[in-house]
N, C-alpha and C positions, 0 to 999 in steps of 0.2 A: 481751571478744570483740566484734569489729565485726560489726554486722548491718545496715549501710546497704543493701547489695544486697537482703537478705531483706526489709527494710522496704519498699523500692521495689516488689519483686515482690508482696508482700502488699497493698500499696496499689493496684496495678493489679488484683489479684484482687477487692478490695473494690469498686472502681469498676465492674468488669465485672459483678459480682454484682448491684449496684444497677441497672445498665442492663438486665440480663436479667430481674430481678424486675419492673421497671417495665413491661416489655412482655409479661410472662407467659411468658418463654422461658427455656430453660436457660442456664447460664453458658457463654459461648464458651470454646473451648479445653479441653473436658472430656475430650478424648482425648489420648493421648501424642503429642508432636510427630512421632515416627517414622512414625505412620500416614499423615499427609498434611500436610506442611508447606506454608506459603504459597509458598515458593520452588519447591517441586516442582509446585504447581498452575500457577504462572506458566510453568515449564518445559514442562509438558504443553500449555498453551495455545500456546506458541511452536511446538511440534512440530505441533500441529493446523493452525495457520495457515500454517506454512512460513516464517515471518518470520526465524527464527534457525537453522532446520535447515540452510540452505545454507552457513552459516558454521561450524556444528559444534554438537553438543549440549552444553548446560550441565551441569556436574556436580551431583550431589546433595550435600546437606549432609555426609553421612557420607563421601563420596568426597573432599570438600575437607578434612575433618578428617584423614583418613588420609594424604592427600598432604602435609599440613603436619606430619605426625608426631605428631598428637595422639591418644593412646590413652586408653582408659578408665582413670581413676585408681584408686588403691587402694580396695578394697571396692566399686568401681563407683559411687562417689558423685561423679559429674560434675554439672555444672549441669543437664543434662537429667534426671538422676535426681531432683534437687530439684524440677524442674518437674513431673515425673510424680507426685511425692509431693503437691504442691499441688493437682493435678488429680484425685487419686484419690477414690474414693467416700467413703473414711473421713475425709478432711480437707476436701474441697471445701465441705461445708456448715457448717464450723465458723466461729466468729468469727475476726477477724484475729489477735487476741492468742493464741487457741488454736492457730491454724495456725502462728504463729511458734514457740510453745512445742513443738508436735509436731515440727516440722522440726529445731529445735535439739536436741531430745531424741534424735531418731533419729541425728543427726550425732554427738552426744556418745557415744551407745551404740556406734556403729561406730568410735569413736576417730578421727573425721575432723574437722578444724578447719574453721571457716567460711572461713579464708584459702585453704585448698586448693580449696574450691569456687569461690571468687571468682577464684583464679588460673586454674582451668580455664575459667571463663566468659570471662576476658580473652583467653586464648589462642585460644579458638574465635571470639570476635568479631574478633580481629586477623586470623585466617586468612580469615574471610569477607570482611572489608574488603579485604584484599590481593587475593583472587580477584576481587572485584567490580571493583576498580580495573584489574586486568589485562584482564578481559573488556570493560570499558568502552573501554579503549584499542583492543583488537582490533576491537570493533564499530564504533567511530568511524572507524577506518581502512577497514573494510569499507563502511560507509555512504558515506564520502567517495569511494571507488572507484565505487560505484554511481551517485552523483550525477555524477561525471565521465563515466561511461559514458553516462548519459542526456543529458548536454550534447553529447557527440559524436554520439549518435543523432539528437538534435534538429537539429544542424548539418547532418548528412547529409540528413535529411528536408527541411530548408529548401532545400538545394542541389538535390535531386532535384525538389522542387516548383517551384522557379524554372526548372529546365530544361524540365519538362513544360509550364509556363505559357508559356515562350518558344515551344515547338512549337505550342501552341494558338494563340497570337497570330500565328505565321507562317502557319498554315493559314487563319485568318480573313483575313489580308492577301491571301493567294493567291485566296481566294474573292471578295473585294472586287474584285481586279484582273480576274478572269475575268468577273465581272458587268459591270464597266465596259466590258470589251472586247466582250462580247456586246451590250450596249446600243448601243455605237458601230456594231457590225455591223448591228443592226436599223435604225439610222438610215440607213446606206448602202443597205440593202435597200429601204427606203421610197423613197429618192431614185431608185434604179434602177427601181422599179415606176412611179413618177410619169413618168419619161422614156419608159418603154415605153408607158405609157398615152397620152401625147401622140402618140407615133409611130403607135399604133394608130388614133387618131382621124384622122390624116392619110391613112392607108392604107385606111380602110374604104370600102365601096361607097357609103355614104350620108354624104358629108362634111357635108351641110347639117344632118343630124340631130344633129351635135355628138358629141364623144367620150363613150363610155360612162362612167358614174359608177363610180369604184373601179377599182383596178388588177387585181383578180382577174377581174371580169366582162370587162374589156378583154382580158386574156390569153386568156380562153375565146373571145372574138370573133375574135381572131387565129387561133386554131385553126380556126374555122369558115371564115374567109376562105381560109386555106391549102388546106383540103380542097376548096373550091369552085373 
């Protein structure tokens, strides 16, 4: 009777027990897998973060098995049943050889061959692999669409930014032109004031006193002359 799978499982149990004892902790996996599997924890995290919820909830292990048509085998001795046996309080603390003997004895008493258990394990592993591959394909397509969407959004953002930057530059150019125009007008105004100042000096009552200094006082003096 082949026991390669059972040897491997017990070997992992031994290694886990050694690690647990070295840290003064209990052996990992002391509860049946149905209570909280690693995949279900990952699924719960995905729902919490919302990273996968938008694409659809991932199925539980049992749902995947049912979808693949995998039912509980005769006498209920599936691979999960053997895992439960290995993690039970009655077997968990035994030595490796004692665990192997206990499992084989239970299978023999139930009239279940190790081949049936291994076949059940192979079917479940195949179903999980197929579901994983299908989901990976769907998620990769989903991620690709999101990346493409982000690329389009970035392109639109760049276009809008360029458009607004052009408007900003146009406003700055208009302000510069207005400033130049105002500066030119100020220069003309100064020339006009100088000409009027010269005329005021010629028209004043006291020509010998010379023209008043500055254009503004000169204009005020013109007002005085006109009034008098």
